[in-house]
N, C-alpha and C positions, 0 to 999 in steps of 0.2 A: 633459371633466371629469377625464380622467386627467392632464392637465397640472398639476393641483394636487398630484399625488403627489410631484413633485420638491421643491417647497418644503416640503411636509409632512414628507417624509423628512428634509430638512435640519433641521427643527425638532426632530424626534425624536432625531436624532444629536447635535444641538447640546445637548440636555438632558443626555446622557451626558457629552459633552466638557466642558460647563460645570461639572458636578459634580466631575469628576476634576481640572479645572484649579483650581477653588477649593480642593480638598483639598491638592493639590500646593503651591500658592502659600502657603496658610496654614502648612503644615509648614515650608516654606523660610523664611518670614519669622519664624516662631516660633523656629527654630534660630538665626537671626542675632540675634534679640533675647535669646537666652539661656534661652528656655523649652524645655521638653521638646517635641519635635516630635510625640510620640505623643499628647499631651494636647490635647483640644479644649475641655475644660471646666476651670474653675479659673483661667483667665487673666483678670486684671482688664483689661477693655476700655479703661480709662482709661490704662493703662500699656503698651498694645500698639498698634502702628501698623496697625490693621485696614485703613485706606485703602490702604496699600502692599500688604498681603497680598491684598486683593481685586482690585486693579488690575494685578497682575503679569500680563504677557502681553497686555494690552489694546492697547498701541501696535502691535505686529506684526499683530494681528488687524485693526486699523483700516487699516493700510497696505495689507494684502492686499485688504481690503474695497474700498478706493478703486479698485483695478484691476478687481475683479470687478464692482462696480456700474457703473463707466464702460464696461467691456467688454460688459455686458448691453445698455446703450443702443445701442452700436455694432453689436452682433450683431442686434438687432431692426431697426435702421436698414438694415443691409446684407442683410436677409432671409436670414440664415445658416440652415443646416440647423436644424430645430426642436430637435435634441438640444443644440445649443450654449446657447441661452437656458435650457433646462431644467436643464442642469448648473450654469449660473451661478445659477439660482434655488435650487438645492440648497445651494450655498455661502452664498448670502445668507441662507437660512433658518438655517443653522448659526450664522453670525455673529450674526444678530439674537438668537437664543435664548441663545447663550453670553453676550453682553454684557448682555442684559436680566436674565438669571439672576444674573450677578455683581453688577450694580449694584443690583438689587432686594434682594439679600442684604445689601449694604453699607448701604443705607438703613435696613434693619431693625436691622443691627448697631449703627449709630450712634444709633439712637433706641430703646433697649431699654425705656423706660418707656411708649412709645406706638407699638408696631410696626404696629398696624392703621391708625392715622392716617398714619404714614409711607408705608406701602404704598399707601393710598388716594390720597394726594397725588401719589405717583409715577405712578399710573395715570391720574389726572385730567390731569396735565401731558402725559403720553405720548399720551393719546387726543385732547386738544385740539390738539396739534401735528399729529397724524395727520389730523384732520379739516380743518385749515387746508390742509395739503399736498394732500389729495385734492381739495379745493374748487378749488384753483388749477392742478391738474395738467393737465387737458385744454386750457385756454386757452394754457398755456405750451407744451405739445406742438405745438399748431397754430402757434404763433409761431416756435419754434426747432427742433422735431423731437425725436425720442427720443434721438438720439445726444448732442446738446448738453445736453439736460435731464439725462440721467443722468451726463454728465461733470461738470456743475455741481453736481449733488447729491452725487456722489462726493467732489468737492473740498471742498464745504461740510461734509459729514458727516465726512470723514477729518481735515481740518485742524482743525476746531473740536473734534472728539473727542480728537485728539492733544493739543491745547492744554489741554483740560479735564482729561485724565488727568495730564498733566505738572503742572498746577497742583494737582490733588488730591494727587498724590504728594509735592509739595514743601511744601504749606501745609495740607493737610487735617487732620493731627493737631493742629497748632497751633490752627487754627480750632475744632476740636472741643473742645479743652481750654478755650479761652476761653468757648465756648458753655455748657459744663457747669460752669464755675468750678473746674476741677481744676488743681492746681498740680504735677502729677507731672512 
């Protein structure tokens, strides 16, 4: 049971890191856009690139995560000392919490008229994908082993996440303006 403390500790630390990262990136983006970096209220969301503010720092986190997740699979495969996978679980917990916190906030930011619906749809999608992955996990482990499973997961997660963030940063504001019919 104590083995769950590593991931749980990562989740707790990730909550603090995520909040600080969001505050820092918001201020940085606000300064570049000509807004007061000390003001979090009074900024018209339709004239502010919140997608850029929220996603700052995501790509480096995802690159590091690729190595951590892949390394976790190889550590389990190689029967490394138990401290190695536990330390990697800590970092995975941090990463998952930081990214979930950031993008959950973004979904609420871009859907101010229905934040509950936006949050619920986020959770439904997340839980559905998790259920699918858990259902296929054991047969895939039997077929290719932990090392290659986690290597493949790391590559899929990292590369698709990087592509999604890159697309969000390049086109997100434009898409949001079209969706809400704003001509700012």
